[in-house]
N, C-alpha and C positions, 0 to 999 in steps of 0.2 A: 474075162471079159471085162473090159472097162467101160460103162454106162456113165454116160456124163448129162446131170444138169444144166443150162444157163438160170442163174438167179439172179441175173444183174435187172434191172427199176422195171424195162420194160415187161421181160417175163414174167417178173415179183408178180404184177400186176395182172397180168394171166394166169398166175396160178400156178405157177412153178415149185413153190413150196408145198401145196399138197399133191402135186405128182412126185414129189420125193419120200413128201408118206409115204405115198400110196406103195412106192414104190420098193422101200424100207420094209413095209408091212410085206410083199410078195415075194421079196426074196427069203424074209424070215418063212412066213409059211411053208415054200417049197426048198424049204434046208438045201440054200444056195446061196452062204454067206462067203464059201469057198471057194467060188467060181466068179464072182461077181466083183466088179470094184465102184462098188457108188461113189461119186464127186459130184464136184459143180465147181459152176466157173464163173464168169461174168461175161458174159455176151461172144455168142460165136457168130452174129454176123447177119443173121436173119430172124432182126426186130419185125420188122412185116408181119410176120404172120403169128400162129400158136408160138407156145413155150420150146422153146429148140430143144432138142434132144439128140445127144450123140452116144453110138454104141461103136464102139473103137474111131473107126474115123467115117464115117454115115450121118451123114445129120438128118433126124427125122426134125417134123412139125407137129406137136400137139395139143389139145385141150385136157387139160384136169379129167373130164366124165370118160376121155377115149385110157386115160391110162391101163387098166387093168386088162381090156384087150389089147392095147399094143404090146404090153409088156408079156402076154400068152402070147402072142403073133409072131413079134420082133426078136425077143429075147429066150425065153422058154424052147424055143422051136431049134433056135440058133444052137441051145446046151443039147440036146438031143444025140 
């Protein structure tokens, strides 16, 4: 699974760094380093919303406070 977080200027200001760090921690905690490719990109074209996160080809928008629940709901559930 490819997990991409926008790190462009708009998303950076909205907390993309915190989301990347939280995802890195959650990937390690769940021992799924071999199942997820975590990458960053500059702009997914969703600048009007929260931080843009892409799972394979599907784009989501989330705030740093929701990173853990998003990870559990959208990422872990897809890996089961």
